[in-house]
C-alpha positions in Angstrom: 110.3 134.5 80.8 109.6 133.4 84.4 111.5 134.5 87.5 113.8 131.6 89.0 111.7 130.4 91.9 108.4 130.4 89.8 110.2 128.3 87.1 111.3 125.7 89.7 107.4 125.5 91.0 106.3 125.1 87.5 109.0 122.4 87.0 107.6 120.6 90.1 104.1 121.0 88.8 104.9 119.6 85.6 107.0 116.8 87.2 104.0 115.7 89.4 101.9 115.2 86.5 104.4 113.2 84.6 104.6 111.1 87.9 100.9 110.6 87.9 100.7 109.8 84.5 103.3 106.9 85.0 101.3 105.9 88.2 98.5 105.4 85.8 100.4 103.2 83.4 100.2 106.1 80.6 103.9 105.7 79.7 103.8 107.3 76.3 102.4 110.6 77.4 104.3 110.6 80.6 107.6 110.3 78.4 106.2 113.3 76.5 105.8 115.2 79.7 109.2 114.0 81.1 110.8 115.5 77.7 109.1 118.6 78.1 110.4 118.7 81.7 113.8 118.5 80.8 113.7 121.2 78.3 112.0 123.5 80.4 114.7 122.9 83.3 117.9 123.7 80.7 115.9 126.6 79.4 115.8 128.2 83.2 119.2 127.0 84.5 117.5 125.1 87.2 120.4 122.8 88.4 121.5 124.9 91.3 118.5 124.0 93.7 118.1 120.9 95.5 114.6 120.3 93.9 116.2 119.9 90.5 118.1 116.8 91.5 114.7 115.7 93.1 113.4 116.0 89.7 116.2 114.2 88.0 115.7 111.3 90.5 112.0 111.1 89.2 113.3 111.3 85.8 115.6 108.4 86.0 112.9 106.3 87.8 110.6 107.0 84.7 113.3 106.2 82.2 113.7 102.9 84.0 110.0 102.1 84.1 109.7 103.0 80.6 112.7 100.2 80.0 115.6 102.7 78.9 118.0 101.9 81.5 120.8 103.9 79.9 118.9 107.3 79.9 118.0 106.3 83.6 121.7 105.7 84.4 123.0 109.0 82.5 120.2 110.8 84.4 121.0 109.3 88.0 124.8 109.7 87.7 124.2 113.4 86.6 122.1 114.1 89.9 124.6 112.4 92.1 127.6 114.5 90.5 125.4 117.8 91.2 124.4 116.8 94.6 128.3 115.8 95.6 129.1 119.1 94.2 126.8 121.1 96.6 127.8 118.5 99.5 124.2 117.1 99.5 123.1 113.5 99.8 122.5 111.9 96.5 119.8 109.5 95.3 122.3 106.8 95.2 120.3 103.7 95.9 118.7 104.5 92.2 121.8 104.0 90.7 122.1 100.4 92.8 118.8 99.7 91.3 120.0 100.4 87.6 123.2 98.6 88.1 121.3 95.7 89.3 119.1 95.7 86.1 122.4 95.3 83.9 124.0 92.6 86.2 126.6 94.5 87.9 125.4 93.1 91.2 128.5 93.5 93.1 129.0 97.5 92.7 125.2 97.6 93.1 125.4 95.8 96.5 128.2 98.2 97.5 126.2 101.3 96.3 123.1 100.0 98.3 125.4 99.7 101.6 126.5 103.4 100.9 123.1 104.6 100.3 121.4 103.2 103.5 124.6 104.8 105.7 124.3 108.0 103.8 120.3 108.3 104.8 120.8 107.1 108.3 120.2 110.3 109.7 116.8 110.6 108.1 115.4 107.5 109.9 114.0 109.3 112.8 112.6 112.3 110.7 109.1 113.1 109.7 107.8 110.4 107.5 108.2 112.4 103.9 111.9 112.6 105.0 112.2 109.1 106.6 110.6 107.3 103.4 114.4 108.4 101.4 115.9 106.2 104.2 113.2 103.3 103.8 113.7 103.4 99.7 117.5 103.0 100.5 116.8 100.1 102.9 114.4 98.4 100.4 117.0 98.6 97.5 119.6 96.9 100.2 117.3 94.2 101.0 116.7 93.4 97.3 120.7 93.3 96.7 121.2 91.3 99.9 118.5 88.9 98.8 120.1 88.6 95.3 123.4 88.0 96.8 122.2 85.3 99.4 122.3 87.4 102.4 118.6 86.1 103.6 119.0 87.3 107.1 120.0 90.8 106.3 117.3 90.9 103.4 114.6 89.9 105.9 115.7 92.4 108.7 115.4 95.0 106.1 112.1 94.2 104.6 110.8 93.9 108.1 111.5 97.6 108.7 110.5 98.5 105.4 107.2 96.8 106.0 106.6 98.3 109.5 107.1 101.7 107.8 104.5 101.6 105.3 102.0 99.8 107.5 102.1 102.6 109.9 102.0 105.4 107.6 100.2 104.3 104.3 96.8 105.6 105.7 98.2 109.1 106.0 99.7 108.8 102.6 97.7 106.4 100.4 100.0 106.2 97.4 102.2 104.3 99.9 100.0 101.4 99.7 101.6 100.8 96.5 105.0 100.4 98.1 103.5 98.3 100.9 102.3 95.9 98.4 105.4 95.6 96.5 107.5 95.0 99.9 105.0 92.4 100.9 105.6 90.2 97.5 109.4 90.7 97.9 109.0 89.5 101.5 106.7 86.5 100.6 109.5 85.4 97.9 112.2 85.8 100.4 110.7 84.0 103.0 110.3 80.9 100.7 113.6 81.1 99.3 115.0 81.0 102.7 112.9 77.6 103.4 110.5 79.8 105.7 107.5 78.7 103.9 104.9 79.3 106.5 106.2 82.9 106.9 106.1 83.3 103.1 102.3 82.1 102.9 101.5 84.9 105.6 103.3 87.7 103.7 101.4 86.4 100.6 98.1 86.5 102.1 98.7 89.7 103.8 99.4 91.1 100.2 95.8 89.4 98.9 94.2 90.8 101.9 95.3 94.2 101.5 94.3 94.0 97.9 90.9 93.0 98.6 90.4 95.8 100.9 91.6 98.5 98.7 89.5 96.8 95.6 86.3 97.0 97.9 87.1 100.4 99.5 89.2 102.4 97.1 89.2 100.9 93.7 91.3 103.1 91.8 94.1 103.1 94.4 94.0 99.3 93.8 94.5 99.7 89.9 97.6 101.9 90.8 98.9 98.9 92.9 98.5 96.5 90.2 100.3 99.1 87.9 103.1 99.2 90.6 103.4 95.4 91.0 103.6 94.7 87.1 106.3 97.8 86.9 108.5 96.3 89.4 107.9 92.8 88.1 109.4 93.7 84.7 112.4 95.1 86.0 115.5 93.2 85.1 116.9 93.3 88.5 113.9 91.3 89.9 114.0 88.6 87.1 117.7 88.4 87.8 116.9 88.0 91.4 114.1 85.3 90.9 116.5 83.3 88.2 119.0 83.1 91.3 116.3 82.0 93.4 114.0 79.9 91.6 110.9 78.7 93.9 109.3 75.5 93.2 107.1 75.6 96.2 104.2 77.4 94.5 103.5 79.3 97.2 104.1 82.9 95.9 102.0 82.0 92.5 99.0 84.1 93.9 101.6 86.9 94.6 101.2 87.9 90.7 97.5 87.8 90.6 95.1 90.4 89.3 92.4 91.6 91.5 89.6 90.4 88.9 90.7 86.8 89.3 88.0 84.7 90.7 90.5 83.6 93.7 89.7 87.0 95.3 86.2 86.8 95.3 
């Protein structure tokens, strides 16, 4: 048996391995690791620590990435309940994402607003803490986009893009988030009939991926996985069905870096 702090550290190590497997697209292995993490956490009664709800947040993300929205909803609601019981700010933007997946846009929009307000105090924090506010902003941007509030969506995506532009070199994994943000911005601009700006966002994404492919190929591979994963979320599909583009300006935004257009 492990002492309590040691058990929490072990859980985090296992969770980090799980996340790495997902980032590499190894979904089956990651799910096996996730189930093992849940059993381990239950065995050592780790629910009292903030670190445990961070783990549940990862678990909810990973079930969503694997297409099991029901399990993802169950886990994030459990995480939110635990945080509220301990007067902590919950990861409610994840709940918003999942509700959008199942078509509950009105509730998803309301929760996204609450998430941005709840994390407002973190926006001037160190980048690692501030990114939680940025994540909530990105979720609200997509919900605003889906509900036709293009100005708010644009303002939020500008802020999110700026954060990742400023900090991705210090934390390379954030290049994935920057790429995802640029794609969303490109679609938003064209949906808003701002086609020149939409083309600029698309081109910024393409140039980013060209640089990563040249300088850090393995990171660009992770960007590819991240873009494909986000594209397959039901919330993204619902959004595009509401705002169908006919201009063709974002067609390259779904490209693969092996495409001849990039060479």
